[in-house]
Backbone as a printed PyTorch tensor [residue, N CA C, xyz], in Angstrom:
tensor([[[134.3120, 116.7030, 318.8220],
         [133.0390, 117.4180, 318.8530],
         [132.3140, 117.1130, 320.1520]],

        [[131.8530, 118.1580, 320.8350],
         [131.1050, 117.9880, 322.0780],
         [129.7960, 118.7730, 321.9860]],

        [[128.8460, 118.3760, 322.8260],
         [127.5630, 119.0720, 322.8570],
         [127.7420, 120.5000, 323.3560]],

        [[128.5260, 120.6610, 324.4180],
         [128.7670, 121.9870, 324.9620],
         [129.4430, 122.9060, 323.9600]],

        [[130.4180, 122.3650, 323.2310],
         [131.1080, 123.1610, 322.2240],
         [130.1720, 123.5970, 321.1090]],

        [[129.2690, 122.7160, 320.6990],
         [128.3130, 123.0510, 319.6460],
         [127.3430, 124.1320, 320.1020]],

        [[126.8920, 124.0130, 321.3530],
         [125.9900, 125.0400, 321.9040],
         [126.6790, 126.3930, 321.9520]],

        [[127.9390, 126.4060, 322.3760],
         [128.6930, 127.6630, 322.4390],
         [128.8800, 128.2780, 321.0520]],

        [[129.1770, 127.4360, 320.0720],
         [129.3550, 127.9430, 318.7130],
         [128.0430, 128.5030, 318.1660]],

        [[126.9530, 127.8180, 318.4650],
         [125.6440, 128.2980, 318.0190],
         [125.3410, 129.6610, 318.6220]],

        [[125.6510, 129.8230, 319.9130],
         [125.4290, 131.1040, 320.5880],
         [126.2700, 132.2080, 319.9430]],

        [[127.5160, 131.8950, 319.6010],
         [128.3810, 132.8930, 318.9670],
         [127.8460, 133.3170, 317.5970]],

        [[127.3500, 132.3440, 316.8440],
         [126.7860, 132.6690, 315.5320],
         [125.5350, 133.5340, 315.6790]],

        [[124.7100, 133.2210, 316.6560],
         [123.5060, 134.0180, 316.8880],
         [123.8510, 135.4410, 317.2920]],

        [[124.8860, 135.5920, 318.1020],
         [125.3190, 136.9260, 318.5160],
         [125.7910, 137.7250, 317.2970]],

        [[126.6000, 137.0890, 316.4500],
         [127.0750, 137.7670, 315.2430],
         [125.9260, 138.1850, 314.3460]],

        [[124.9500, 137.2970, 314.1920],
         [123.7930, 137.6120, 313.3560],
         [122.9800, 138.7550, 313.9520]],

        [[122.7430, 138.7170, 315.2600],
         [121.9330, 139.7450, 315.9190],
         [122.6010, 141.1190, 315.8430]],

        [[123.9210, 141.1610, 316.0280],
         [124.6460, 142.4380, 315.9930],
         [124.5140, 143.1040, 314.6270]],

        [[124.7640, 142.3500, 313.5630],
         [124.6780, 142.9480, 312.2230],
         [123.2230, 143.2090, 311.8270]],

        [[122.3070, 142.3640, 312.2980],
         [120.8900, 142.5940, 312.0110],
         [120.4140, 143.8860, 312.6730]],

        [[120.8780, 144.1390, 313.8920],
         [120.5100, 145.3750, 314.5920],
         [121.0530, 146.5910, 313.8440]],

        [[122.2810, 146.4600, 313.3150],
         [122.8860, 147.5610, 312.5580],
         [122.0790, 147.8780, 311.3060]],

        [[121.7740, 146.8360, 310.5010],
         [121.0460, 147.0750, 309.2540],
         [119.5870, 147.4490, 309.5330]],

        [[119.0320, 146.9720, 310.6330],
         [117.6720, 147.3420, 311.0410],
         [117.5880, 148.8530, 311.2680]],

        [[118.5500, 149.3920, 312.0130],
         [118.5500, 150.8300, 312.2810],
         [118.7000, 151.6340, 310.9880]],

        [[119.5480, 151.1620, 310.0840],
         [119.7220, 151.8600, 308.8130],
         [118.4210, 151.8500, 308.0140]],

        [[117.7460, 150.7050, 308.0170],
         [116.5100, 150.5730, 307.2390],
         [115.3770, 151.4060, 307.8370]],

        [[115.2870, 151.4380, 309.1540],
         [114.1980, 152.1760, 309.8050],
         [114.3560, 153.6830, 309.6420]],

        [[115.5890, 154.1300, 309.4790],
         [115.8340, 155.5720, 309.3650],
         [116.0580, 156.0280, 307.9320]],

        [[116.1270, 155.1020, 306.9890],
         [116.4270, 155.4470, 305.5990],
         [115.2310, 156.1270, 304.9340]],

        [[115.4760, 157.2540, 304.2950],
         [114.4340, 157.9430, 303.5430],
         [114.3710, 157.4370, 302.1070]],

        [[115.5080, 156.9800, 301.6070],
         [115.5770, 156.4430, 300.2520],
         [115.9120, 154.9460, 300.3310]],

        [[114.9300, 154.0730, 300.0520],
         [115.1680, 152.6260, 300.1490],
         [116.3010, 152.1180, 299.2660]],

        [[116.5950, 152.8350, 298.1760],
         [117.6460, 152.3760, 297.2630],
         [119.0250, 152.3700, 297.9280]],

        [[119.1880, 153.1560, 298.9870],
         [120.4780, 153.1880, 299.6800],
         [120.7380, 151.8850, 300.4400]],

        [[119.6880, 151.0930, 300.6040],
         [119.8210, 149.8350, 301.3400],
         [120.1680, 148.6680, 300.4340]],

        [[120.1230, 148.9060, 299.1270],
         [120.3670, 147.8210, 298.1720],
         [121.7240, 147.1430, 298.3590]],

        [[122.8210, 147.8960, 298.5970],
         [124.1120, 147.2230, 298.8080],
         [124.0920, 146.2500, 299.9880]],

        [[123.4240, 146.6210, 301.0710],
         [123.3420, 145.7300, 302.2280],
         [122.5820, 144.4500, 301.8800]],

        [[121.4940, 144.6240, 301.1220],
         [120.6890, 143.4630, 300.7360],
         [121.4820, 142.5390, 299.8270]],

        [[122.1630, 143.1210, 298.8420],
         [122.9180, 142.3200, 297.8840],
         [124.0740, 141.5870, 298.5610]],

        [[124.8310, 142.3250, 299.3660],
         [125.9660, 141.7070, 300.0580],
         [125.4800, 140.6240, 301.0210]],

        [[124.4200, 140.9320, 301.7650],
         [123.9230, 139.9750, 302.7420],
         [123.3340, 138.7280, 302.1140]],

        [[122.4510, 138.9090, 301.1350],
         [121.7570, 137.7750, 300.5300],
         [122.6770, 136.9430, 299.6380]],

        [[123.3230, 137.5940, 298.6780],
         [124.1780, 136.8620, 297.7440],
         [125.4430, 136.3700, 298.4330]],

        [[126.0620, 137.2390, 299.2390],
         [127.2560, 136.8140, 299.9630],
         [126.9690, 135.6700, 300.9100]],

        [[125.8280, 135.7500, 301.6040],
         [125.4550, 134.6770, 302.5160],
         [125.2410, 133.3580, 301.7960]],

        [[124.6090, 133.4220, 300.6170],
         [124.3710, 132.2020, 299.8350],
         [125.6820, 131.5750, 299.3890]],

        [[126.5960, 132.3970, 298.8980],
         [127.8900, 131.8890, 298.4310],
         [128.6720, 131.2450, 299.5790]],

        [[128.7150, 131.9290, 300.7140],
         [129.4480, 131.3980, 301.8670],
         [128.7890, 130.1150, 302.3840]],

        [[127.4550, 130.0600, 302.3370],
         [126.7500, 128.8520, 302.7740],
         [127.1120, 127.6640, 301.8870]],

        [[127.1570, 127.8830, 300.5760],
         [127.5210, 126.7960, 299.6590],
         [128.9560, 126.3440, 299.8830]],

        [[129.8490, 127.2910, 300.1250],
         [131.2410, 126.9380, 300.4190],
         [131.3090, 126.0900, 301.6840]],

        [[130.5380, 126.4740, 302.6870],
         [130.5450, 125.7410, 303.9570],
         [130.0330, 124.3230, 303.7780]],

        [[128.9970, 124.1550, 302.9630],
         [128.4230, 122.8240, 302.7380],
         [129.4380, 121.8960, 302.0680]],

        [[130.1700, 122.4330, 301.1070],
         [131.1150, 121.5910, 300.3560],
         [132.4960, 121.5110, 301.0060]],

        [[132.7930, 122.4500, 301.8900],
         [134.0800, 122.4400, 302.5970],
         [133.8120, 122.5460, 304.1050]],

        [[133.3470, 121.4510, 304.6730],
         [132.9490, 121.4730, 306.0800],
         [134.1010, 121.8670, 307.0020]],

        [[135.3110, 121.5090, 306.6360],
         [136.4650, 121.8210, 307.4830],
         [136.7480, 123.3190, 307.5400]],

        [[136.1630, 124.0830, 306.6350],
         [136.3150, 125.5340, 306.6620],
         [135.2800, 126.2140, 307.5550]],

        [[134.3820, 125.4440, 308.1260],
         [133.2700, 126.0050, 308.9010],
         [133.6980, 126.9510, 310.0250]],

        [[134.8340, 126.7000, 310.7460],
         [135.2280, 127.6480, 311.7910],
         [135.4320, 129.0710, 311.2740]],

        [[135.7240, 129.2070, 309.9730],
         [135.8830, 130.5370, 309.3750],
         [134.6320, 130.9890, 308.6420]],

        [[134.0500, 130.0910, 307.8430],
         [132.9220, 130.4800, 306.9970],
         [131.6110, 130.6340, 307.7630]],

        [[131.4020, 129.8450, 308.8220],
         [130.1360, 129.9340, 309.5670],
         [129.9380, 131.3210, 310.1990]],

        [[130.9510, 131.8890, 310.8890],
         [130.7680, 133.2460, 311.4180],
         [130.5440, 134.2890, 310.3210]],

        [[131.2340, 134.1290, 309.1830],
         [131.0370, 135.0630, 308.0700],
         [129.6010, 134.9770, 307.5740]],

        [[129.0910, 133.7650, 307.4650],
         [127.7080, 133.5640, 307.0280],
         [126.7330, 134.2540, 307.9790]],

        [[126.9590, 134.0940, 309.2820],
         [126.0650, 134.6980, 310.2710],
         [126.0470, 136.2120, 310.1480]],

        [[127.2080, 136.8030, 309.9630],
         [127.3060, 138.2610, 309.8450],
         [126.6050, 138.7560, 308.5740]],

        [[126.8350, 138.0750, 307.4540],
         [126.2120, 138.4760, 306.1910],
         [124.6920, 138.3340, 306.2450]],

        [[124.2140, 137.2240, 306.8000],
         [122.7700, 137.0270, 306.8930],
         [122.1310, 138.0560, 307.8120]],

        [[122.8700, 138.4900, 308.8130],
         [122.3500, 139.5200, 309.7060],
         [122.0480, 140.8060, 308.9580]],

        [[122.9190, 141.1790, 308.0220],
         [122.6990, 142.3810, 307.2160],
         [121.3900, 142.2840, 306.4460]],

        [[121.1750, 141.1400, 305.8380],
         [119.9690, 140.9270, 305.0340],
         [118.7160, 140.8490, 305.9050]],

        [[118.7810, 140.0820, 306.9780],
         [117.6130, 139.8890, 307.8330],
         [117.1740, 141.1740, 308.5150]],

        [[118.1360, 142.0060, 308.9160],
         [117.7940, 143.2540, 309.5780],
         [116.9620, 144.1580, 308.6880]],

        [[117.3610, 144.2840, 307.4330],
         [116.6330, 145.1440, 306.4950],
         [115.2800, 144.5400, 306.1440]],

        [[115.2640, 143.2440, 305.8540],
         [114.0030, 142.5880, 305.5090],
         [113.0110, 142.6900, 306.6700]],

        [[113.4940, 142.4790, 307.8830],
         [112.6230, 142.5690, 309.0600],
         [112.0760, 143.9790, 309.2300]],

        [[112.9150, 144.9760, 308.9470],
         [112.4710, 146.3740, 309.0610],
         [111.3580, 146.6820, 308.0700]],

        [[111.4540, 146.1360, 306.8620],
         [110.4100, 146.3430, 305.8700],
         [109.0770, 145.7620, 306.3500]],

        [[109.1290, 144.5450, 306.8900],
         [107.9170, 143.9110, 307.4020],
         [107.3620, 144.6890, 308.5960]],

        [[108.2570, 145.1760, 309.4400],
         [107.8330, 145.9080, 310.6340],
         [107.1330, 147.2100, 310.2530]],

        [[107.5950, 147.8630, 309.2100],
         [106.9600, 149.1020, 308.7690],
         [105.5560, 148.8360, 308.2340]],

        [[105.3660, 147.6940, 307.5960],
         [104.0510, 147.3420, 307.0530],
         [103.1150, 146.8230, 308.1380]],

        [[103.6740, 146.0090, 309.0470],
         [102.8630, 145.3860, 310.1000],
         [103.5710, 145.5560, 311.4450]],

        [[103.3500, 146.6650, 312.1220],
         [104.0330, 146.9170, 313.3930],
         [103.8520, 145.7770, 314.3920]],

        [[104.9560, 145.3640, 315.0000],
         [104.9260, 144.3060, 315.9990],
         [105.1330, 142.9070, 315.4540]],

        [[105.1670, 142.7720, 314.1170],
         [105.2420, 141.4400, 313.5120],
         [106.5920, 140.7670, 313.7390]],

        [[107.6550, 141.5590, 313.7990],
         [108.9960, 140.9840, 313.9510],
         [109.1580, 140.3290, 315.3200]],

        [[108.7100, 141.0060, 316.3670],
         [108.7990, 140.4240, 317.7090],
         [107.9920, 139.1370, 317.7870]],

        [[106.8140, 139.1290, 317.1790],
         [105.9960, 137.9160, 317.1650],
         [106.7260, 136.7710, 316.4660]],

        [[107.3520, 137.0760, 315.3210],
         [108.0660, 136.0470, 314.5570],
         [109.2550, 135.5070, 315.3390]],

        [[109.9830, 136.3980, 316.0280],
         [111.1410, 135.9680, 316.8130],
         [110.7090, 135.0640, 317.9620]],

        [[109.6560, 135.4690, 318.6680],
         [109.1670, 134.6690, 319.8010],
         [108.6650, 133.3050, 319.3350]],

        [[107.9560, 133.2770, 318.2060],
         [107.4590, 132.0030, 317.6860],
         [108.6040, 131.1050, 317.2150]],

        [[109.6350, 131.7150, 316.6320],
         [110.7810, 130.9350, 316.1600],
         [111.4990, 130.2500, 317.3130]],

        [[111.8300, 131.0100, 318.3460],
         [112.5560, 130.4150, 319.4660],
         [111.6360, 129.5700, 320.3470]],

        [[110.3470, 129.8890, 320.3460],
         [109.3980, 129.0270, 321.0480],
         [109.2990, 127.6640, 320.3840]],

        [[109.3000, 127.6700, 319.0480],
         [109.2870, 126.4100, 318.3060],
         [110.5620, 125.6190, 318.5470]],

        [[111.7000, 126.3180, 318.5490],
         [112.9810, 125.6740, 318.8270],
         [112.9650, 124.9980, 320.1930]],

        [[112.5120, 125.7120, 321.2200],
         [112.4910, 125.1570, 322.5700],
         [111.5270, 123.9770, 322.6700]],

        [[110.3580, 124.0980, 322.0510],
         [109.3560, 123.0410, 322.1220],
         [109.8350, 121.7590, 321.4560]],

        [[110.4350, 121.8960, 320.2850],
         [110.9220, 120.7160, 319.5720],
         [112.1260, 120.1010, 320.2630]],

        [[112.9590, 120.9250, 320.8860],
         [114.0930, 120.3870, 321.6360],
         [113.6040, 119.5450, 322.8030]],

        [[112.5910, 120.0270, 323.5130],
         [112.0090, 119.2710, 324.6310],
         [111.3840, 117.9760, 324.1140]],

        [[110.6450, 118.0790, 323.0070],
         [110.0030, 116.8910, 322.4330],
         [111.0360, 115.8690, 321.9750]],

        [[112.1470, 116.3500, 321.4310],
         [113.2030, 115.4570, 320.9540],
         [113.9030, 114.7690, 322.1220]],

        [[114.2530, 115.5470, 323.1370],
         [114.9670, 114.9830, 324.2830],
         [114.0890, 114.0370, 325.0840]],

        [[112.7740, 114.2700, 325.0870],
         [111.8590, 113.4090, 325.8410],
         [111.4540, 112.1660, 325.0570]],

        [[111.8040, 112.1080, 323.7850],
         [111.4860, 110.9480, 322.9700],
         [110.1460, 111.0220, 322.2720]],

        [[109.4330, 112.1410, 322.3970],
         [108.1440, 112.2820, 321.7230],
         [108.3190, 112.3160, 320.2110]],

        [[109.4290, 112.8720, 319.7570],
         [109.7660, 112.8840, 318.3340],
         [111.1030, 112.1820, 318.1570]],

        [[111.1330, 111.2090, 317.2770],
         [112.3680, 110.4610, 317.0370],
         [112.7810, 110.6240, 315.5750]],

        [[114.0520, 110.8280, 315.3810],
         [114.5750, 111.0130, 314.0260],
         [114.8800, 109.6550, 313.4000]],

        [[113.8090, 108.8990, 313.1030],
         [113.9840, 107.6100, 312.4500],
         [114.3800, 107.8270, 310.9920]],

        [[114.7870, 106.7580, 310.3370],
         [115.1870, 106.8720, 308.9320],
         [114.0160, 107.3270, 308.0620]],

        [[112.8260, 106.7820, 308.3390],
         [111.6540, 107.1950, 307.5740],
         [111.3260, 108.6650, 307.8170]],

        [[111.4840, 109.1110, 309.0600],
         [111.2530, 110.5210, 309.3890],
         [112.2280, 111.4080, 308.6180]],

        [[113.4910, 111.0270, 308.6180],
         [114.5090, 111.8120, 307.9140],
         [114.2190, 111.8740, 306.4200]],

        [[113.8460, 110.7210, 305.8360],
         [113.5520, 110.6910, 304.4050],
         [112.3390, 111.5500, 304.0780]],

        [[111.3170, 111.4760, 304.9370],
         [110.1090, 112.2570, 304.7060],
         [110.3680, 113.7550, 304.7700]],

        [[111.1130, 114.1870, 305.7920],
         [111.4160, 115.6150, 305.9430],
         [112.3170, 116.0880, 304.8080]],

        [[113.2920, 115.2660, 304.4380],
         [114.1980, 115.6390, 303.3400],
         [113.4340, 115.7690, 302.0240]],

        [[112.5090, 114.8300, 301.7720],
         [111.7160, 114.8810, 300.5400],
         [110.8160, 116.1190, 300.5150]],

        [[110.1800, 116.4030, 301.6410],
         [109.3080, 117.5740, 301.7150],
         [110.1010, 118.8650, 301.5550]],

        [[111.2880, 118.9140, 302.1590],
         [112.1430, 120.0970, 302.0360],
         [112.5870, 120.2850, 300.5890]],

        [[112.9510, 119.1880, 299.9380],
         [113.3380, 119.2600, 298.5280],
         [112.2010, 119.7300, 297.6410]],

        [[110.9780, 119.2750, 297.9330],
         [109.8130, 119.6890, 297.1480],
         [109.5620, 121.1900, 297.3010]],

        [[109.6890, 121.6910, 298.5240],
         [109.5090, 123.1290, 298.7600],
         [110.5840, 123.9330, 298.0370]],

        [[111.8290, 123.4540, 298.1060],
         [112.9180, 124.1360, 297.4080],
         [112.6540, 124.1750, 295.9010]],

        [[112.1090, 123.0790, 295.3630],
         [111.8080, 123.0210, 293.9270],
         [110.7050, 124.0150, 293.5660]],

        [[109.6850, 124.1070, 294.4090],
         [108.5980, 125.0600, 294.1650],
         [109.1290, 126.4880, 294.1570]],

        [[109.9770, 126.8080, 295.1390],
         [110.5530, 128.1520, 295.1930],
         [111.4450, 128.4240, 293.9920]],

        [[112.1860, 127.4040, 293.5590],
         [113.0600, 127.5690, 292.3920],
         [112.2470, 127.8200, 291.1280]],

        [[111.1680, 127.0650, 290.9610],
         [110.3000, 127.2620, 289.7980],
         [109.6960, 128.6590, 289.8170]],

        [[109.2520, 129.0900, 290.9940],
         [108.6920, 130.4280, 291.1200],
         [109.7150, 131.5050, 290.7990]],

        [[110.9720, 131.2760, 291.2370],
         [112.0400, 132.2360, 290.9690],
         [112.3030, 132.3450, 289.4720]],

        [[112.3470, 131.2130, 288.7780],
         [112.5800, 131.2160, 287.3290],
         [111.4140, 131.8860, 286.6090]],

        [[110.1970, 131.5940, 287.0480],
         [109.0090, 132.1740, 286.4060],
         [108.9570, 133.6890, 286.5830]],

        [[109.5550, 134.1790, 287.6760],
         [109.5360, 135.6210, 287.9330],
         [110.3010, 136.4000, 286.8640]],

        [[111.2740, 135.7460, 286.2180],
         [112.0300, 136.4110, 285.1580],
         [111.1720, 136.6370, 283.9120]],

        [[110.0720, 135.8990, 283.8320],
         [109.1740, 136.0270, 282.6930],
         [107.8900, 136.7570, 283.0730]],

        [[107.9550, 137.4560, 284.2010],
         [106.8130, 138.2390, 284.6370],
         [105.6560, 137.4150, 285.1320]],

        [[105.9460, 136.2040, 285.5490],
         [104.8840, 135.3220, 286.0260],
         [105.2640, 134.7650, 287.3920]],

        [[104.5350, 133.7710, 287.8270],
         [104.8220, 133.1450, 289.1150],
         [103.8050, 132.0750, 289.4050]],

        [[104.0540, 131.2880, 290.4350],
         [103.1030, 130.2500, 290.8330],
         [101.9150, 130.9260, 291.5130]],

        [[100.7110, 130.7300, 290.9950],
         [ 99.5540, 131.4340, 291.5610],
         [ 99.1850, 130.9690, 292.9700]],

        [[ 98.5980, 131.8740, 293.7230],
         [ 97.9740, 131.6240, 295.0230],
         [ 98.9280, 131.4770, 296.2030]],

        [[100.0730, 130.7800, 296.0360],
         [100.8610, 130.4120, 297.2100],
         [101.5010, 131.6110, 297.9020]],

        [[101.6710, 132.7120, 297.1810],
         [102.2710, 133.9010, 297.7860],
         [101.2230, 134.9500, 298.1620]],

        [[ 99.9610, 134.5980, 297.9860],
         [ 98.8830, 135.5210, 298.3010],
         [ 98.3520, 135.2660, 299.7110]],

        [[ 97.5070, 136.1700, 300.1740],
         [ 96.9890, 136.0640, 301.5410],
         [ 95.6690, 135.3110, 301.6190]],

        [[ 95.3240, 134.6090, 300.5340],
         [ 94.1150, 133.7970, 300.5380],
         [ 94.3160, 132.5130, 301.3100]],

        [[ 93.2860, 131.6830, 301.3240],
         [ 93.3360, 130.4210, 302.0800],
         [ 94.4630, 129.5150, 301.6110]],

        [[ 94.6220, 129.3950, 300.2810],
         [ 95.6710, 128.5240, 299.7440],
         [ 97.0470, 129.0380, 300.1380]],

        [[ 97.2450, 130.3380, 300.0450],
         [ 98.5370, 130.9190, 300.4020],
         [ 98.8770, 130.7160, 301.8610]],

        [[ 97.8800, 130.8800, 302.7390],
         [ 98.1110, 130.6880, 304.1740],
         [ 98.3930, 129.2230, 304.4910]],

        [[ 97.6320, 128.3180, 303.8740],
         [ 97.8650, 126.8940, 304.1020],
         [ 99.2400, 126.4770, 303.6090]],

        [[ 99.6510, 127.0170, 302.4640],
         [100.9920, 126.7000, 301.9410],
         [102.0620, 127.1620, 302.9190]],

        [[101.9440, 128.3970, 303.4080],
         [102.9330, 128.9150, 304.3570],
         [102.9310, 128.1060, 305.6460]],

        [[101.7610, 127.6820, 306.0800],
         [101.6690, 126.8720, 307.3000],
         [102.3960, 125.5360, 307.1230]],

        [[102.2310, 124.9220, 305.9710],
         [102.9240, 123.6610, 305.6870],
         [104.4340, 123.8750, 305.6630]],

        [[104.8690, 124.9530, 305.0350],
         [106.3080, 125.2480, 304.9550],
         [106.8780, 125.4970, 306.3430]],

        [[106.1440, 126.2020, 307.1900],
         [106.5990, 126.4440, 308.5630],
         [106.7710, 125.1220, 309.3060]],

        [[105.8220, 124.2120, 309.1320],
         [105.9080, 122.9000, 309.7970],
         [107.1350, 122.1310, 309.3120]],

        [[107.3600, 122.1240, 308.0050],
         [108.5190, 121.4150, 307.4550],
         [109.8140, 122.0470, 307.9300]],

        [[109.8630, 123.3770, 307.9500],
         [111.0620, 124.0600, 308.4480],
         [111.3180, 123.7100, 309.9050]],

        [[110.2440, 123.6500, 310.6990],
         [110.3830, 123.3050, 312.1130],
         [110.8880, 121.8730, 312.2820]],

        [[110.3850, 120.9570, 311.4700],
         [110.8110, 119.5560, 311.5760],
         [112.2780, 119.3840, 311.1910]],

        [[112.7970, 120.3020, 310.3870],
         [114.2240, 120.2500, 310.0670],
         [115.0880, 120.4740, 311.3010]],

        [[114.5270, 121.1440, 312.3050],
         [115.2630, 121.3120, 313.5620],
         [115.5450, 119.9580, 314.2060]],

        [[114.6090, 119.0390, 314.0740],
         [114.8120, 117.6970, 314.6330],
         [115.9940, 117.0140, 313.9510]],

        [[116.1100, 117.2020, 312.6410],
         [117.2570, 116.6460, 311.9170],
         [118.5600, 117.2710, 312.4110]],

        [[118.5140, 118.5590, 312.7140],
         [119.7110, 119.2280, 313.2490],
         [120.0800, 118.6680, 314.6180]],

        [[119.0780, 118.4590, 315.4740],
         [119.3430, 117.8830, 316.8040],
         [119.9740, 116.5010, 316.6640]],

        [[119.4260, 115.7020, 315.7580],
         [119.9470, 114.3440, 315.5620],
         [121.3680, 114.3880, 315.0030]],

        [[121.6280, 115.3140, 314.0880],
         [122.9670, 115.4490, 313.5160],
         [123.9820, 115.7750, 314.6030]],

        [[123.6200, 116.6780, 315.4900],
         [124.5160, 117.0590, 316.5850],
         [124.7400, 115.8720, 317.5180]],

        [[123.6670, 115.1870, 317.8720],
         [123.7720, 114.0570, 318.7890],
         [124.6320, 112.9450, 318.2040]],

        [[124.4300, 112.6500, 316.9220],
         [125.2050, 111.5980, 316.2750],
         [126.6750, 111.9980, 316.1450]],

        [[126.9180, 113.2690, 315.8400],
         [128.2960, 113.7390, 315.7160],
         [129.0590, 113.6300, 317.0230]],

        [[128.3870, 113.9810, 318.1200],
         [129.0190, 113.8770, 319.4400],
         [129.2790, 112.4080, 319.7830]],

        [[128.2810, 111.5560, 319.5230],
         [128.3980, 110.1400, 319.8670],
         [129.5080, 109.4510, 319.0710]],

        [[129.7050, 109.8770, 317.8230],
         [130.6970, 109.2360, 316.9570],
         [132.0680, 109.8870, 317.0410]],

        [[132.1960, 110.9060, 317.8750],
         [133.4920, 111.5620, 318.0220],
         [133.9490, 112.2890, 316.7810]],

        [[133.0370, 113.0530, 316.1850],
         [133.3690, 113.8100, 314.9700],
         [134.4610, 114.8350, 315.2660]],

        [[135.1930, 115.2800, 314.2390],
         [136.2550, 116.2850, 314.4370],
         [135.7020, 117.5600, 315.0670]],

        [[136.5710, 118.3050, 315.7360],
         [136.1470, 119.4980, 316.4600],
         [135.5050, 120.5500, 315.5350]],

        [[135.9850, 120.6360, 314.2890],
         [135.4170, 121.6530, 313.3930],
         [133.9400, 121.3990, 313.0820]],

        [[133.4790, 120.1670, 313.3320],
         [132.0770, 119.8520, 313.0830],
         [131.1520, 120.5530, 314.0660]],

        [[131.6920, 121.0450, 315.1820],
         [130.8760, 121.8700, 316.0820],
         [130.3980, 123.1180, 315.3470]],

        [[131.3100, 123.7320, 314.6160],
         [130.9580, 124.9210, 313.8420],
         [129.9970, 124.5700, 312.7160]],

        [[130.2180, 123.4330, 312.0750],
         [129.3400, 123.0470, 310.9630],
         [127.9380, 122.7340, 311.4650]],

        [[127.8470, 122.0490, 312.5870],
         [126.5370, 121.7360, 313.1610],
         [125.8190, 123.0170, 313.5900]],

        [[126.5660, 123.9470, 314.1770],
         [125.9830, 125.2360, 314.5670],
         [125.5090, 126.0080, 313.3400]],

        [[126.2840, 125.9340, 312.2760],
         [125.9010, 126.5690, 311.0080],
         [124.5970, 125.9790, 310.4890]],

        [[124.4880, 124.6600, 310.4900],
         [123.2750, 124.0030, 310.0150],
         [122.0520, 124.4040, 310.8230]],

        [[122.2200, 124.4740, 312.1400],
         [121.1130, 124.8800, 313.0020],
         [120.7110, 126.3260, 312.7350]],

        [[121.6950, 127.1890, 312.4950],
         [121.4070, 128.5890, 312.2080],
         [120.6610, 128.7330, 310.8880]],

        [[121.0540, 127.9830, 309.8810],
         [120.3710, 128.0210, 308.5850],
         [118.8960, 127.6680, 308.7600]],

        [[118.6220, 126.6180, 309.5280],
         [117.2450, 126.2050, 309.7540],
         [116.4590, 127.2640, 310.5190]],

        [[117.0740, 127.8550, 311.5390],
         [116.4000, 128.8970, 312.3160],
         [116.0710, 130.1130, 311.4500]],

        [[116.9820, 130.4940, 310.5680],
         [116.7330, 131.6250, 309.6770],
         [115.5740, 131.3060, 308.7390]],

        [[115.5870, 130.1210, 308.1830],
         [114.4970, 129.6990, 307.2940],
         [113.1610, 129.6990, 308.0390]],

        [[113.1520, 129.1310, 309.2290],
         [111.9280, 129.0850, 310.0290],
         [111.4310, 130.4910, 310.3400]],

        [[112.3180, 131.3820, 310.7230],
         [111.9470, 132.7610, 311.0370],
         [111.3230, 133.4510, 309.8230]],

        [[111.9500, 133.2920, 308.6620],
         [111.4430, 133.9320, 307.4550],
         [110.0660, 133.3990, 307.0750]],

        [[109.8690, 132.0860, 307.2180],
         [108.5760, 131.5050, 306.8590],
         [107.4890, 131.9180, 307.8540]],

        [[107.8320, 132.0210, 309.1190],
         [106.8650, 132.4990, 310.1150],
         [106.5170, 133.9560, 309.8260]],

        [[107.5190, 134.7390, 309.4410],
         [107.2880, 136.1400, 309.0920],
         [106.3320, 136.2450, 307.9120]],

        [[106.5350, 135.4100, 306.9180],
         [105.6570, 135.4040, 305.7430],
         [104.2490, 134.9840, 306.1250]],

        [[104.1330, 133.9660, 306.9570],
         [102.8160, 133.4940, 307.3780],
         [102.0670, 134.5720, 308.1610]],

        [[102.7520, 135.2130, 309.0970],
         [102.1270, 136.2640, 309.8860],
         [101.6970, 137.4510, 309.0100]],

        [[102.5230, 137.7860, 308.0220],
         [102.1770, 138.8960, 307.1230],
         [100.9330, 138.5700, 306.3090]],

        [[100.7860, 137.3250, 305.8910],
         [ 99.5870, 136.9230, 305.1510],
         [ 98.3600, 137.0050, 306.0400]],

        [[ 98.5020, 136.5720, 307.2790],
         [ 97.3790, 136.6360, 308.2250],
         [ 97.0000, 138.0840, 308.5070]],

        [[ 98.0010, 138.9470, 308.6290],
         [ 97.7390, 140.3670, 308.9060],
         [ 97.0820, 141.0460, 307.6960]],

        [[ 97.3580, 140.5400, 306.4930],
         [ 96.8570, 141.1740, 305.2740],
         [ 95.3860, 140.8490, 305.0000]],

        [[ 94.8650, 139.8610, 305.6600],
         [ 93.4710, 139.4550, 305.4070],
         [ 92.4940, 140.5110, 305.9460]]])
C-alpha cells in the first residue's frame, strides 16, 4: 500500500461516481414522470448499501467492490441532487464546493498537525458517529409507523443545529480516514488496502455531501 496508489484509487472512484451521477442527473432533470426514476434510486441506494457491506466484511474484494459501489452511489446521488436542485436552484454546486473545501481544509490541518488523530479523538468521533447512526435508525423504524423523531428533520432552529452537528461529525471522520491511510502506508498494508482506504474516504465524502445538502436545504427553507 502506498500513498500515491491510494490517491489514484480515490480519483478513479470519484470519476466513476461523477460519470454515473451525471447520467442519472440528466435523466432526473428531464423526467416528466418521477416514478420512472424509481429503478435508478432502488438500484443505486440498495445496491450501494449491499456492496458497501460486502466491502467492509471482505476487504480483499475491495479492488472489485469499491468501483461497483462508486458507480451505484452515483446513480442515487445524481437523482437525489437533481431533486434538491429543482427545489433550491444552485444548492448542489454550493454543497459540492463546501464538501471539497472541507476535505482540503481538514487535509491541510491534519498534515500541519493542527488536528491529531489521538486515541481519544478516534473514540470520540466513533461514539458520535454511532449515536447519529442510531438516531437515524430509530427515525427509519418510526417512519414505518407513520411517525418520526420530531424537530431534527425540520427547518427550525433545532433541525438546523442538529444538521450542523452531523456535518461536523461527518467532517471529522475525514481525519480518521487520513489516519487510516497514513497508518496503512507506514505498516506496509497489502496493496488491495489502497482500494479499501479509497472506498472508506469516498463513503465519508458522500455522507458529508448529503449532510451539507440537507443543512443548506433547511437554511433555504427558512
